[in-house]
C-alpha positions in Angstrom: 62.7 44.4 -127.9 64.4 42.3 -130.3 65.6 44.2 -133.4 64.1 41.5 -135.4 60.5 41.9 -135.9 59.8 38.7 -138.1 61.5 35.6 -139.1 62.1 37.3 -142.6 63.9 40.0 -141.0 66.0 37.7 -139.0 67.0 35.6 -142.0 67.9 38.5 -143.8 70.3 39.6 -141.3 71.6 36.2 -140.7 72.3 35.3 -144.1 73.8 38.8 -144.7 76.2 37.7 -141.7 75.3 40.6 -139.4 73.8 38.3 -136.8 74.1 34.4 -135.9 71.9 31.6 -134.5 74.2 31.8 -131.4 73.8 35.7 -131.1 69.7 35.2 -131.1 69.8 32.3 -128.5 71.9 34.1 -126.0 69.6 37.3 -126.6 66.4 35.2 -125.6 68.1 33.3 -122.9 69.3 36.8 -121.3 65.5 38.1 -121.9 64.2 34.8 -120.1 66.7 35.1 -117.0 65.4 38.9 -116.9 62.1 38.2 -116.7 62.1 35.2 -114.8 59.3 36.3 -112.4 56.8 35.7 -115.1 57.1 32.0 -114.7 56.5 31.5 -118.4 59.0 28.7 -118.6 59.1 25.5 -116.5 62.5 24.3 -117.8 65.0 26.4 -120.2 67.3 24.0 -122.7 70.1 26.5 -122.3 73.0 24.3 -123.2 71.1 22.2 -126.0 70.0 25.4 -127.5 73.4 27.0 -127.7 74.8 23.7 -128.9 72.4 23.7 -131.6 72.9 27.4 -132.5 76.5 26.9 -133.0 76.1 23.8 -135.1 73.7 25.9 -137.4 76.4 28.7 -137.6 79.2 26.2 -138.5 76.9 24.6 -141.1 76.1 28.4 -142.7 79.8 29.2 -142.6 80.6 26.0 -144.5 78.0 27.1 -147.3 75.3 24.3 -146.3 71.9 24.7 -147.0 69.8 25.3 -143.7 66.2 24.5 -143.3 63.3 27.1 -143.5 63.2 27.9 -139.9 67.0 27.9 -139.3 67.8 29.5 -136.0 64.4 30.4 -135.4 63.8 30.0 -131.4 60.7 28.4 -130.2 59.0 27.2 -126.9 56.6 24.5 -126.7 53.8 24.2 -124.3 54.4 21.6 -121.5 51.7 18.9 -123.0 53.9 18.7 -126.1 56.4 15.9 -125.8 59.8 16.4 -126.7 62.1 13.1 -126.5 64.6 13.0 -123.9 63.0 15.8 -122.0 60.6 16.5 -119.2 56.9 16.7 -119.7 54.6 17.0 -117.1 51.3 18.8 -118.4 52.0 21.3 -115.5 50.8 18.4 -113.0 52.3 16.8 -109.9 50.9 13.5 -111.4 53.6 13.5 -113.9 56.3 15.3 -112.3 59.6 14.2 -113.4 58.4 12.0 -116.5 60.7 12.2 -119.3 59.4 11.8 -122.6 60.5 8.6 -124.8 59.3 10.1 -128.1 58.9 13.6 -130.1 55.6 15.0 -131.3 55.5 14.9 -134.9 54.8 18.4 -134.8 58.1 18.8 -132.7 60.0 16.3 -135.1 59.2 18.6 -138.0 60.2 21.8 -136.7 63.8 20.1 -135.6 64.0 18.7 -139.4 63.8 22.4 -140.6 66.4 23.5 -137.9 64.3 25.5 -135.6 66.0 25.7 -132.0 63.6 24.6 -129.0 64.6 26.7 -126.2 62.5 25.3 -123.1 58.9 24.1 -122.3 56.3 26.4 -121.3 53.9 26.8 -118.3 50.3 26.1 -118.8 47.1 25.0 -116.7 47.1 21.4 -115.6 46.2 19.2 -118.4 45.5 22.2 -120.5 42.3 22.8 -118.0 41.8 26.5 -117.5 41.5 30.0 -118.8 44.1 31.7 -116.4 47.3 29.5 -116.3 46.4 29.6 -112.5 45.7 25.9 -112.5 49.4 25.0 -113.1 51.2 23.0 -110.3 54.3 25.4 -110.6 52.2 28.4 -110.1 50.7 31.1 -112.6 52.4 32.8 -115.3 52.0 36.7 -115.1 50.9 38.8 -117.8 54.1 40.8 -118.9 52.0 44.2 -119.5 50.4 43.9 -116.1 51.8 41.6 -113.7 48.6 41.6 -111.5 46.7 40.2 -114.5 46.4 36.6 -115.7 47.7 36.0 -119.2 44.9 33.5 -120.4 45.2 30.0 -120.7 45.7 27.4 -120.7 48.4 28.2 -122.9 49.4 31.0 -120.8 53.1 30.4 -120.6 53.2 30.3 -124.3 51.4 33.6 -124.9 53.6 35.5 -122.4 56.8 34.0 -124.0 56.0 35.5 -127.3 54.3 38.6 -125.7 57.6 39.1 -123.4 60.1 38.5 -126.4 61.4 35.4 -124.8 61.4 33.5 -128.1 60.3 34.4 -131.7 57.3 31.8 -131.7 55.6 29.1 -129.8 53.3 26.4 -129.8 50.3 25.8 -127.5 47.1 23.7 -127.7 43.6 24.8 -127.9 40.7 22.4 -127.0 38.4 25.3 -126.5 40.1 28.9 -126.8 43.6 27.8 -125.1 45.5 29.6 -127.9 43.2 32.4 -128.9 42.1 33.5 -125.5 45.6 33.9 -124.1 46.7 35.5 -127.4 43.9 38.0 -126.7 44.8 39.0 -123.4 48.5 39.2 -124.4 48.1 41.3 -127.3 49.7 38.9 -129.7 48.3 36.7 -132.6 47.1 33.2 -131.7 45.8 30.4 -134.5 44.1 27.4 -134.0 43.8 25.3 -137.1 41.2 23.2 -138.3 40.9 20.1 -136.5 43.0 17.3 -138.1 45.5 20.0 -139.7 48.3 19.6 -137.5 48.8 16.1 -135.9 48.1 15.2 -132.4 50.7 12.6 -132.2 52.8 13.7 -128.9 50.1 16.0 -127.6 49.1 14.9 -124.3 45.4 14.5 -124.6 42.5 16.6 -122.7 39.7 16.1 -125.0 40.5 14.2 -128.1 37.9 15.4 -130.6 38.9 18.9 -129.6 42.5 19.0 -129.1 44.7 20.8 -131.6 48.2 22.3 -131.5 48.1 25.9 -132.2 50.6 28.8 -132.8 51.8 32.1 -131.2 53.3 34.9 -132.9 53.8 38.5 -133.4 53.7 38.3 -137.3 51.2 36.4 -139.3 53.7 35.5 -141.9 55.7 33.8 -138.9 52.6 32.0 -137.9 52.0 30.9 -141.6 55.7 29.5 -141.9 55.5 27.3 -138.8 51.9 26.0 -139.7 53.5 25.2 -143.2 56.2 23.1 -141.3 54.0 21.3 -139.0 50.9 20.8 -140.5 50.0 17.8 -143.1 49.3 13.8 -142.8 50.9 11.6 -140.2 50.8 7.8 -139.9 50.7 8.1 -136.0 47.6 9.9 -136.0 44.7 8.6 -137.6 42.7 12.2 -137.2 45.2 14.0 -138.9 44.2 15.2 -142.5 45.2 13.6 -145.6 44.8 16.9 -147.5 47.4 18.6 -149.1 49.4 21.5 -147.6 48.9 24.7 -149.6 51.4 27.8 -149.6 50.2 29.7 -146.5 52.5 32.5 -147.4 51.8 32.7 -150.9 48.9 35.5 -151.1 49.3 37.2 -147.6 50.2 40.5 -149.3 47.1 40.4 -151.8 44.6 43.2 -151.0 41.2 41.9 -151.7 37.6 42.5 -150.6 35.8 39.9 -148.4 32.4 39.2 -147.3 32.3 39.2 -143.7 29.4 38.2 -141.0 29.2 38.8 -137.5 27.1 37.0 -135.0 24.6 39.6 -133.6 24.0 37.2 -130.6 27.8 37.5 -130.0 28.3 41.2 -130.7 25.2 42.4 -128.5 25.6 39.5 -125.8 25.0 40.8 -122.3 28.3 39.4 -121.1 30.5 41.6 -123.7 32.3 44.6 -121.9 30.6 47.7 -123.2 33.7 49.6 -124.6 34.9 46.5 -126.4 31.4 46.4 -128.0 31.8 50.0 -129.3 35.1 48.8 -130.7 33.9 46.1 -132.7 31.4 48.4 -134.3 33.9 50.7 -135.0 36.0 48.0 -136.5 33.2 46.6 -138.8 32.6 50.3 -139.9 36.1 50.9 -140.9 36.1 47.4 -142.8 33.0 48.7 -144.8 34.9 51.8 -145.6 37.5 49.7 -147.2 35.0 48.0 -149.5 34.3 44.9 -147.4 30.8 43.6 -146.8 29.8 43.2 -143.2 26.6 41.7 -142.2 24.9 40.7 -139.1 23.8 37.2 -138.7 21.8 35.5 -135.9 23.0 32.4 -134.0 20.8 31.2 -131.6 22.6 28.4 -130.2 25.4 30.8 -128.6 24.1 30.2 -125.1 24.3 26.5 -125.4 27.8 26.2 -126.8 29.5 26.4 -123.3 27.5 23.9 -121.6 27.5 21.5 -124.6 31.2 22.1 -124.7 31.9 21.4 -121.0 29.8 18.4 -121.1 31.6 16.8 -123.9 35.1 17.9 -122.9 35.1 16.8 -119.5 33.3 13.0 -120.5 36.5 12.8 -122.9 38.8 13.9 -120.3 37.5 11.5 -117.7 38.6 8.7 -120.2 41.6 10.2 -121.1 43.0 10.7 -117.8 42.1 7.3 -116.4 45.5 6.0 -117.3 47.1 8.1 -114.8 46.9 5.5 -111.9 50.3 5.6 -110.4 51.2 2.0 -111.6 52.8 2.2 -114.9 53.8 5.8 -114.4 52.8 9.2 -112.8 52.7 9.7 -109.3 52.4 7.1 -106.7 51.3 7.7 -103.2 54.0 7.0 -100.6 51.3 5.2 -98.1 51.8 1.5 -97.7 49.4 -1.4 -97.2 46.6 0.1 -99.2 44.2 -2.1 -101.4 44.3 -1.5 -105.0 41.1 0.8 -105.0 42.5 2.6 -102.0 46.0 3.0 -103.9 44.4 4.5 -107.0 42.4 6.7 -105.0 45.3 8.1 -103.0 47.7 8.5 -106.1 45.2 10.1 -108.1 43.9 12.5 -105.4 47.6 13.5 -104.5 48.5 14.0 -108.1 45.8 15.7 -109.8 44.9 19.7 -108.7 41.5 20.8 -107.8 40.2 21.8 -111.4 41.4 18.6 -113.2 39.5 16.7 -110.4 36.5 18.8 -110.8 36.3 18.1 -114.5 37.1 14.3 -114.2 34.2 14.1 -111.7 31.8 16.1 -113.9 33.1 13.8 -117.0 32.5 10.7 -115.0 28.8 11.9 -114.1 27.6 12.8 -117.4 28.8 9.5 -119.0 27.0 7.6 -116.0 24.4 5.3 -117.0 21.4 7.3 -115.4 22.6 10.4 -117.0 24.4 9.6 -120.3 21.3 10.4 -122.6 20.4 13.5 -120.7 23.4 15.2 -121.0 26.1 13.6 -123.3 23.7 12.7 -126.1 22.1 16.0 -125.7 25.3 17.9 -126.1 26.2 16.0 -129.1 23.0 17.0 -130.6 23.8 20.6 -129.7 27.3 20.2 -131.1 25.7 19.0 -134.6 23.5 21.6 -134.7 26.1 24.5 -134.0 28.4 22.7 -136.9 25.5 22.9 -139.4 24.8 26.4 -138.5 28.4 27.7 -138.5 29.0 26.1 -141.8 26.0 27.6 -143.3 26.9 30.8 -142.5 30.4 30.1 -143.9 28.8 29.1 -147.2 27.5 32.4 -147.6 30.4 34.5 -146.3 34.4 34.5 -146.5 34.7 34.6 -142.6 32.9 35.2 -139.4 34.0 38.0 -137.5 33.3 37.9 -133.4 35.1 38.9 -130.0 37.6 36.3 -128.8 36.7 37.0 -125.2 34.1 39.0 -123.3 36.6 41.0 -121.2 40.3 42.1 -121.1 42.7 40.4 -119.0 41.3 40.0 -115.4 43.2 40.3 -112.0 44.8 37.2 -110.6 42.5 35.2 -108.1 39.4 37.3 -109.5 37.6 34.3 -110.7 39.1 31.3 -109.0 36.3 30.9 -106.8 33.8 30.9 -109.3 34.1 28.1 -111.9 30.9 28.9 -113.8 31.9 32.6 -114.3 35.3 31.0 -115.7 33.5 28.9 -117.8 31.0 31.3 -119.4 34.1 33.4 -120.4 34.8 30.7 -123.2 31.4 31.3 -124.9 33.0 32.9 -128.0 35.9 30.8 -128.5 34.4 27.2 -127.9 32.4 27.6 -131.1 35.3 26.7 -133.4 36.4 23.8 -131.4 32.9 22.2 -131.5 32.9 22.8 -135.2 36.3 21.6 -135.8 37.0 24.9 -138.0 40.0 27.3 -138.1 40.0 30.3 -136.1 42.6 33.1 -135.0 42.7 35.8 -132.6 44.6 39.2 -133.9 45.1 41.9 -131.7 43.2 45.2 -132.5 42.9 48.0 -130.0 43.8 48.8 -126.3 41.0 49.2 -123.7 41.0 52.2 -121.4 42.3 50.1 -118.9 45.5 49.7 -120.8 44.9 46.0 -121.8 44.9 44.7 -125.4 41.9 43.1 -127.0 41.4 41.7 -130.6 39.1 40.1 -132.9 38.3 36.5 -133.6 38.3 35.5 -137.4 36.7 32.0 -138.5 36.8 30.1 -141.7 35.9 27.2 -143.4 37.5 23.8 -142.6 41.0 23.6 -143.9 40.8 27.3 -145.4 43.5 28.4 -143.2 45.2 30.3 -146.3 42.4 32.3 -146.5 42.1 33.0 -142.7 45.9 33.9 -142.7 45.3 36.3 -145.8 42.5 37.9 -144.1 44.2 38.2 -140.7 47.1 39.8 -142.3 44.9 42.4 -144.3 43.2 43.4 -141.1 46.2 44.0 -139.1 47.7 45.9 -142.0 44.9 47.9 -142.5 44.1 48.9 -138.8 48.1 49.2 -138.4 48.0 47.3 -135.6 50.8 47.5 -133.1 51.5 44.0 -131.5 52.5 44.3 -127.9 
């Protein structure tokens, strides 16, 4: 593994002259080549990354001041636009499409001299929990190649897990950063909805989507969030709130009031060994002076149905633009009328899971079912948000599992989409309410795979969230994979 465990240790060596940006890029390029079988990257920007690294080394040699992410090697999920580079959302419908602009998050990384090394595999249009829905094949979990890495940001998680880049960006609509982070034994942050601009993020469900960050070190995640968070004139949903210093108080030792959700902790679907692990974790927190109390959350079994009604409805609308006329896959068949042309182009371009969600979304929005499904799901969303906010008014944070089990085998759940959807039971809460959440690794299961804890705080309280996560990892002496 890399000798530099964090951005801080890398920068100390860089500015001391004991390493260079070029050396770092070459290290990661070698790792990517050695572990190509993991299928984490869809495209590697080898020459571009080396050129940027050499330019940074020259600037450093000349005494120029570099950005706060100077030489930090970053991978981006294939739903985040980077001007002049392919972006396909891991779908045949956008195969060969070159982005005409860069996402705001990408622009801000580049402005601070980060090096983007490539784009990362994911479930098609970020729809999935295993990375098996990619048009370019599944990504493999680096700890056990027979298991999934989670999804939809599976490539982004594995790139950090396997040390193919320092940090990476993913997107989180219902857990797509936190769940693969848990499966891969690393840190995954989903910020408050609106904390990071969505400009340049290919839309799945616009009122849920949020760019998230993977890393092995909380301070690294905080550094990247510091750079990419904040208002954006190109995104009206981006918050105007000031961005605080996320690293300022990470090292402070404080005691917190934690709530755990009894309905989550004692849910029938939670792995028995993990259930015992969380009880031990709560007890260890109490022994350190923290308060840990159980709270009821009667809406837990309603969150997944509500989430899938709302997100598929939004997906049905967002994905209607891919018709093969202006851009995207166009059927080679000739002499078709317009309706048949649309049908053929979309049927050939979209994968099975994307089609399933478009059809479901179209159904719940149809005239006869709109009130029964879509309106009802919006009501559930409001109830969930109010209940979650009530608990967070009383406690500093909510603790709960990230997922009900460790990473499962490739192909294990592909024939049972309902079982796959139900596995999102713990992560969709934060997206429904728009609050920030992070998954941090804790323990190893007897099957050898890691699992962690999910921490949820109030809206726009990422500073507090990162502080708690840092303290939890330090106190538990967590060794990140």
